[in-house]
C-alpha positions as CSV (number, residue, x, y, z in Angstrom):
1,X,49.0,96.7,18.3
2,X,47.8,93.7,16.5
3,X,46.0,92.4,19.1
4,X,43.5,95.0,18.9
5,X,43.4,95.4,15.0
6,X,42.9,91.5,14.7
7,X,40.0,91.7,17.8
8,X,38.2,94.5,16.2
9,X,38.4,92.6,12.5
10,X,36.8,89.8,13.7
11,X,33.8,92.3,13.9
12,X,35.2,94.0,11.5
13,X,38.5,93.8,8.7
14,X,36.7,97.3,7.6
15,X,36.6,99.1,11.4
16,X,40.1,97.0,12.0
17,X,41.6,99.0,9.3
18,X,40.1,102.2,10.0
19,X,41.6,102.1,13.5
20,X,44.9,101.4,12.6
21,X,45.2,104.4,10.2
22,X,43.9,106.2,12.6
23,X,46.3,105.1,15.8
24,X,49.3,105.3,13.4
25,X,48.0,108.8,11.9
26,X,47.9,110.0,15.9
27,X,51.1,107.7,16.8
28,X,53.3,110.3,14.3
29,X,51.5,113.4,15.4
30,X,53.2,112.5,18.6
31,X,56.5,113.6,17.0
32,X,55.8,117.5,16.4
33,X,55.2,118.2,20.3
34,X,55.5,115.3,22.7
35,X,55.3,117.4,25.1
36,X,51.5,118.7,24.5
37,X,50.6,115.1,25.4
38,X,49.5,115.0,29.1
39,X,52.3,113.2,32.0
40,X,52.0,109.8,32.7
41,X,49.8,109.4,35.1
42,X,52.1,106.0,36.9
43,X,55.0,107.4,36.3
44,X,57.1,110.3,37.8
45,X,59.4,111.3,35.3
46,X,57.9,114.1,32.2
47,X,59.6,111.8,29.9
48,X,56.6,109.4,30.2
49,X,53.9,110.8,28.0
50,X,49.9,109.4,27.1
51,X,48.2,109.7,23.9
52,X,44.2,109.0,24.5
53,X,43.1,107.7,21.0
54,X,39.8,106.4,21.3
55,X,39.2,103.9,24.9
56,X,43.5,103.4,25.1
57,X,46.7,104.6,25.8
58,X,49.9,104.9,24.4
59,X,52.0,105.2,27.2
60,X,55.3,106.6,25.1
61,X,58.8,107.8,27.2
62,X,60.7,110.7,25.6
63,X,64.1,110.3,24.1
64,X,65.9,113.3,24.1
65,X,69.9,112.1,23.8
66,X,68.7,111.0,20.5
67,X,65.6,112.4,19.4
68,X,63.4,109.3,19.7
69,X,59.7,109.0,20.4
70,X,59.6,104.9,22.1
71,X,56.2,103.3,22.4
72,X,55.6,101.6,25.9
73,X,52.9,100.4,25.5
74,X,49.1,100.5,24.5
75,X,46.7,100.2,27.6
76,X,42.9,99.6,27.1
77,X,41.3,102.3,29.8
78,X,38.9,100.1,31.3
79,X,41.9,97.5,32.1
80,X,44.2,101.0,32.9
81,X,42.7,102.3,35.6
82,X,42.5,98.9,37.4
83,X,45.6,99.4,38.4
């Protein structure tokens, strides 16, 4: 996530901070209802889900056994579609 924020900050520090804050708010909301997000298309596991945020996809794993949400990665939709 730091690389994305750093890249945005090259153009505008204010926009980078807003992006970061908005992303954290959306990530925090995952815990309330993680299954509302779509299943990750490349994965066959129902516990792996995707949060779409602006031009990015945040892949996360729902760990019921430990009651945790694990962020697996943040990808640009443009790069994700090339796979």
